[in-house]
Each structure stands twice: as structure tokens, then as C-alpha cells.
N, C-alpha and C positions, 0 to 999 in steps of 0.2 A: 633229175632234169631241172633246169632253171626255169623259173616262171618270169616272163618278161612282163613288167608292169609299165611299158612305155607309153601306154595309151591314156585315156582320159575317162574318169568315172563320174557320173552324174546320178543323182537319185532324188526320190520324191520325198516330200515333206508331209509328216504325219502329225497333226495337233491333237493331243489327247485332253487339252484343256485341264480341268481339274478332276478328271475321272479316275486317275489312277492316284491312289494314296497309299504308301506302304503301312501295314500294320505293325506299329513299333510302340514300345513304352514311352510315355510322355515325359515332358520335362520335370514334372513334380515328383517322379521316381528317381531323379538324380540330384535335384537341389533341395538343400536342408538349410532353413533359417534358424541359426542357432541362438541361444539366450543372450549371448554376449555381443549380439547384432551382428556377428560374422555370418558368412555363408559357406557351406560345405557343399562342393560339387563331387559327387561319387562317380567316378569314371567307370564305365561298363567293363565287363570281363573281356570283351573284344572291342578294341577302339580303332575302328576303321570305316570305310564306306562301302566295302563289297557286301552284295547280297549274291552269292553264287559267282557267276561270272559278270554281273552288272553293278554299276556304280549307283548307290543309292545315297544322295547327300544327306538325307534326313537322319541317317544313322548317327551322323556326328554333329548336324544342326540342331537336333533335339535336346542337346546338353546345354546349348548356349541361350543365356538371357541377356539381350543386348542393352537393356535398360538399367543395369546395376551400376551404381556410382557410389564413391566414396565409402566402400566397404572393405572389410578383410575378406578375401575370397580364398578359400582352401581347395585345391585340386587333390583329391584323394585318390592315388592309384593303388591302394592296398587290396582292391579287388579285381585289378587289371591284370590278365595274364598275356595278352597279345596286342600289339599295336602295329598299325603300318606307318611308314615314314611320312606318307602324305597326311595322314590323320594328325600326326604329331605336328607337322607344319601348320595345318589349320588350327589346332589348339594353341600354338604359340602366337599365331596371328591374333586369336581371341583374347589371349592373356595381354597382349600389347594394347588392345582395345580397351581392356578394363584398366591398365595401368594409366592410359590417357584420360580416362573417366575418374581418376583420382582414387582408384582402388589399391590396396596392398595385396599382392598375390603371393601365395606360398603353394609349393608342391611337396607332398609327401608320399613315400614309398613304403613298401612293405618292409619291415625290419630284416636286416641281412640274416639269411639262414646259414646253415653249415656249409652249404654248396655255393655260397656267394650272394650277389646281388639278384634281384627279380629280373626277368626278361624286360619289363618295361624300364626299369632303372638303367640296365645295361645300354638299351637304345638310347634312352635319354643322353647318357654320357658319350656314347659314339657320335651322335648328332651335335654335341656341344650346346645342348638347349639351356644349360644354366647361364648362358651368355645372353639370354634374349633382353634383359633390362639393359644392359650395356649397349647392345646392338640398337636399341631403340632410342637411347639417349645421346649416344656418341656416333657421329657421321663416320668416324674412321674405324669403327670396330666391326668385326665379323664373327660369326660363330666358330667356335674351336672345334669344328667338326672332322672327322676322320675323312680321308679321301674316298672310301667306299660307302660313306653315309653322308653326302653332302647336302647341306642347306645354306642358302645365301639370301642376305637382304638385297633388295632391287630398289634403289634409290635415284641413280643417274647413270650416265654412260660410262662412268668408271666401273661401276659394279657390273655393267654389262659386259666390259671387256673381260673382267676377272671371269664371270660365268662362261663365256664363249671359250676362253682359254682353258678352263677346267674341262668343259664338255668335250673339246677337242681331244684331249689327252684320253678321256675315257672311251670315246667313239673309236679311237685308234686302236686301244686295248681290246675292245669288243669285236673288232674286225667286221664292222657292219658295212655292207656293200653300198648302202644308201645314205652314208654318213652326211654327204652334202645336203640331201633332201631334209634329214633330221636337223641339221644345224639351221636351214632356213626356218623351219617351224620354231625352234627355240628363239631364234633372232627376232621373228615377227612378234611372238607373244611376250617376250621381254621388252620389246620396243613399246608394246601396248601397255604393258604394267608401268612403264617409265611415264609414259604420256598421261594416263588416265588413272593410275592406281594409287597416286599419292594424295595426301591431305595434309594441311598445316595443322600442327599440334604444339602443345606447349607442355615441356616436361621439365620438373625442377625450375620453373620460371624462366626457362630458355625456349625461344621459338625454334621449332624444328620441323621435319617432314616425316610423316608416317612412311615407313618403306613398305613394299610388297615383299613377299617372301617366294623363293623358288627352291624346289627340292625335287631330286630325282633318285632312283634306286633300280639296280639291276636285280630282278626276282629271278634267282637261279632255277627254282623249281618249274616256272613256266617260261623261262628264258625270254622275258620281256622287261623292257624299261618302262617304269611308270614315272611320270613327271607331273607336277603340280605347280602352278603359279596362282597364287592368292593375294587379294588386296582388300582394303576397306575404304576403297576411293569413292569417287562420284557414282560409280554403277552405270550400267549400259543405258537403262531407260532414262536416267536423269540427264545423262550425257546427249543422248540423241534427241530428247525433247527440246534442246536448245534450238534446233532447227527442223525438228519433226514433232510439233507440239500435239499432233492427233494420236500419238502411240498411246494405247491403253494399258498393256499388260507388260510384264517384264519378259516373257516367254516371247511375245511379238516382237519386242525390242531386241533381244538376242538374235531372233532370225532375220531381222532387218539389218543387223551388224554384220551378218555373214554375207552380204551383198557387196559387191565391190564400190569402193568410194562412198562408203556411208559412214563407218565408224571412225574415221580419221579426225583430225583436228581442223580440217579445212572448212571453210564457210562459218566459223564461229570467231567471237572476238579474240583478238591476240592475248588479251589479259588472261585468258583461259590457259593458254600454252602455245600459241603461235600455230604455225602450219607445218610443222615437222613431220607429222604422220599423214601420210597420203590417203589413208582410208582402205588399205588393201590387207592390213595385218590379219585380222580374223578371217577375212575371205581366203587368202592364200594359204594361211596354216590349216584351215579346215578342209580345204580341198586337197592340200597335200596329205593330210591325215587319211583322207578317203581314198586316195589313190595308192597309199601304203597298206591299204586293206586293214587300217588300225581303227581305233575308236577314241573320240574325243566327247568330253562332257563339259559344258559350259554352264555355271550357275551365277545368276545375278539377281538380287531382290529375291522374289519367290519363283522365278522362272528357271527352268532347267531344260536344256536342249542337249540331245545326244547325236552325235553325227557318226554313223557307222558306214561301213562299205556299201550297204544296200539302201539306206535311207536316214533321214533327219527326222527325230522325233522330239517334240516339244510338249512340256507339260507345265502345269502350275503347282506348286507345293503349298502346304499349310505353313511351313517355316520359310525363314529367308536368311540370306547372306548379304550384308548391307554394302556390298561392293561387288567384286568379280572374282570368281574361282574358275580356272580352267585346268582340268584334269585330262591327260591321254596316256593310252599304253600302246606300245608298238613291240610287236614280236620281232626278235632278232632271228633272222632266217637267211643263211647264206645261199639258199638257192634262189632267193629272190633277186632278181637284177633290175635296178631301177635306172631309167633314163631321165635324171633330173631335169636337165635342160629342156628335154622335149615336153615333159609334164608341165614345167613352169611357163613355157611359151604357149602351150595350149589353155592354161589357166588364165594367163593374161589376155590371150585373144578372145576367150569367151567372156572375160571381164569387160573388154572394150566393147564387144557386141551388145553386152548388157547395158553398159552405160549410154550407147546410142539409142538404144530401145527406150530407156528412161528418159532421155531427151524428147523423144517423140511423144511420150507420155505426158510431158509437162506441156505440151501443145494444147492450147485452151480448146481447140476445136476436136481433138481426138484423144483417145486412151489406147496405149500399147500394153498388151499383156503376153509375156513369154509364158507358153504353156508348160515347158520343161521346168521352169522355175517353180511353178504352183504343183505340178504333178509328177515330174520326173519323167524317165523314159517311157513308163507305162502308165497312161492316163486312163485308169480303169475303175477307180472307187467312185461308185455313183453318189455317194454322200458328199464327198469332196467336191464333186461336179455341182451339186445343188447349193453348196455352201458358197463356191466361187461365184455361181449365178446371182444369188441373193446379195452377196456382199460387194462384188465388183461390177459384174456385167450388166445387170439391171439398172442399178444407180446411174452408171455412166450414160446408158441410153436414155433414161428419163430426164438427165441433165442436158440432153440434146446433143451429145457427143457422138462422134463416129468411133468405132472400136475396130482395132487391128489385133488379131489373134495370131501369134507366131508360133507354129507347131514345129520349129527347128528341134532336132535331137529327139522328138516323141516318136518312138518306134510303133507303138501299138495304142489303139484307143477304140473300144467297141462302141457299137451303134447305141446301146443303153446309156453309156455315159455321156455320149455327145448329144444325145436327145434330151437327157435331163439337163445339161447345160444351156442349149440353144433353143429348144422348141418355144419356151415362153417369150423369148426375145423375138423370134420370128413372127410369132402370133401378135406381139405387141406393135411391131413396125409394119407389118404387112409387105407389100411390094418393096418398100423402101430398104428392107433388109439386105437386099443385094448391094446397095449403096452404102448403108451404115455399118455393116459388119463385113470387114475383109478377112479373108483366111489366106495366110502366107506359109509357105515352106512345109505344107503337109504332105505325108506320104499319099501315094495314089489311092490306097484303100480307104484312109482317113478322109481325103478330099470327096471321094465318091460317096461316103456315108453322110457327110455334112451336106452335099448337094441334095441328096434324097431327103434329109430332114428339112431343108429349106422348102422344097417343092411340096412335101407332104403337108407341112403345116401352113400352107398358103391355100390349100384346096378346101 
């Protein structure tokens, strides 16, 4: 039976802060400073980011030291038995960074045995990774990858046309019923890399532009497509701080970039890149991923955000990526039928509603809050209610502003949650709470609970 995903999925946001840190070997276990002033990076047995079914970026980030300059750096794969395509793309991005920092980079593999090259060297050759220095220094060069192991440099719209053309042929061969939706995701993310993922570099005394890298692979054992786009550009927080200077953390910046008309080049000086990106790239691609029941991970700085079909989880890492890395995986399932146009129309309509809400929020006399944006369809976590109260609700009221709480798309919210969020505010305002706090679009049972909380805290 076919599964119709023509509807629209929304989810709640969970902020883990720095509470979750994976237990992994540290950088000192991989990096050796040699007597000849060179550095050897001993690559792990498994070079990848997966921990079970979850992506843990620290598994690859722990290997990198971003401060190395003007050294001979040897990447030793003799102890590596397995690697993912996405991890190899990330390693090549790091090697490009080292080369820009004046380093000489070498890669050594296990000596050929009787049965041929090692698994990691075969993957290296299939992806054409020996071409990375030429790709970095020559604008017209590309990786000599095989069709079934693709990796591409992303520098401008010519590269975009190449990628979309290759993707189209692969999607057709995979017979994915939602190919149109998949292309939308790739298009938006590639546009983002072109707009924000570059930085000026100098290679061999020639001014150039650092590319982003794009790679994807069909994992036949799980019948999934894995895609990664990574860059060492400006990074999400640094970009958004040009017009949202109060952003504090990388994870907060990533979450903000998922909102419509936030992460584009609008509203900033044309010298940075013009107004080509309308600010819907990460918003559209993340919502499409969610509606495909897929998973996306966004890493920038020390922030990591996981978008899943059920929720969005953010956390802060102890390690960092000095740009932006987006990884997603999509199950190839012929039983899933996607109405791409319907989903896109719904996403755009919700985005317009959210933008209108933010315009109200910018009114000096009032603050607008969309409850579904903060808590998802099920506003139930009391700790999140208290956090919202202390960070947003009470400060706005103390500033003398009126508050509008929009419960559109919130299906359920228990009394304990609502009381934790509103009781202190009602006690602070007294009778004026009916004028200062407006509740709109609430389900009848939520409205009844709020009315009781107002009355109860006034007696």
C-alpha cells in the first residue's frame, strides 16, 4: 500500500545545550608531532560520522586541528579499514584548508597486498580524490570521480548546473517517485553553498576562491541516498550576526537560519554578495526533509542541529567546523508517494504566516510568539515552558509590551505546561493581564485551560 505524504509535518524544538557529549578518543590520539617538524595524522580504523543510526560529527572533527600552518602534514591511512564517502569529502575539505594555510599535504596508504589495494585506497581512487589540489587551484578542474562515487566542487552556478545534471540522471536510474522534491532540496542547499560557502584564498600567488564540496552516494544495504555539502566559508552565526547581532551561540544561529527569510543575503551590504538568495534555502530544504520522513544534520561552528520527522534537536559540541556542513539521508521507497507541489505550497504559506507574525513582533508596542515554532504540535514539556517564560515572555512584559501568543497548529497542551508558562505573568500583571496577553487560534480545551489559569491566579 502506498503511503501518501501530501500533508505537512511540523515538529517541536529540543535544545540540549552542551549536556550531550559523545565519549570519543581525543585529538592527541591521532596527531603526532615528528622530530623533522612534520605532523602525522593517523586516521582511525573507521573513518565516518555514524554512531549506529545517528550522525555524530565529532567522530570526524576530533581528527582536525584548524590552527596548523606551514607544516608538512601526513595523513596515514594504513590503519584505516573502512570509510564513508561523506567522511572522505570532509577530509578533503580539511586538506584544502591546510593547503591554503601553507601546508604540504601527503596521503599514505597500506602497501599493496597480494589481493590488491586496501579498501580505503580503492575508495580514494573511485572518488578521484588525488585531484583535490588541482581542483583547489584551477577553477576549471573537477575530480576524476566515477559516476557511482561522485564528488564535485561548488564554486559558482556553472558548477551548480553540472551537479543538477548529474543528480537528474542518477535519480532517474533510482526510480525515485519523489525526484522533484529531492532536486528541490539539492538546489536550495547548493545555492546556499554558492552564496555563503566561499572565501577568498591565495594559492601559488594566485587569488582564487575556496570551493565547497558536494558528494552523494547510494547506500545499497539500507537503500538510502546519503548527501553532504560542506564548506569553510563564513559560517551561519557570523553571517547572521551582520543583521542579528544578539545571537549568542552557533546552535541558536542554526535554528534561526531554519526560519523563513532569515538566512539569505537580503538586508546586508551588497559587497557581501548581493540579494540573490531570498532567505528560504535552509527553511525549505529542512521542511522538505521533514516531510520526506528523512533526517538532516547541520553543523556550523560548534553548533549541531538534527532535523528529524518528529523533532528538531540542537546541541553545542566541544569541537567545531569553521564553516557549514549539511548532511542528510533519504530512504528510497517506491511505496511513498509525494505531492511535491502541495507540500511546497503549504511550506510557503506557513512561511508567509510566520513572516507576518514576525512583522507584528517588530512592533515596538507588542511581541508576537508562534507557539508551534517554539514547542511544535504538542506543547507539553514543562521545562521548555519555564525556559520560554523566563527568556521571552516575562522580559517582554517587563518592558511594557503587550504579548500575542498564537497557538495555531498546537494540538495539545496540558494544564501544567500552560500554568508554568503563564501563572507568573498573570500574577505580575493583575487584571491588566486580559489586555496585555492575547491568546489567538487556540483549540477549545487549551483556551479553557488558559482562562482558568488567568482566573485562578487573580484570586
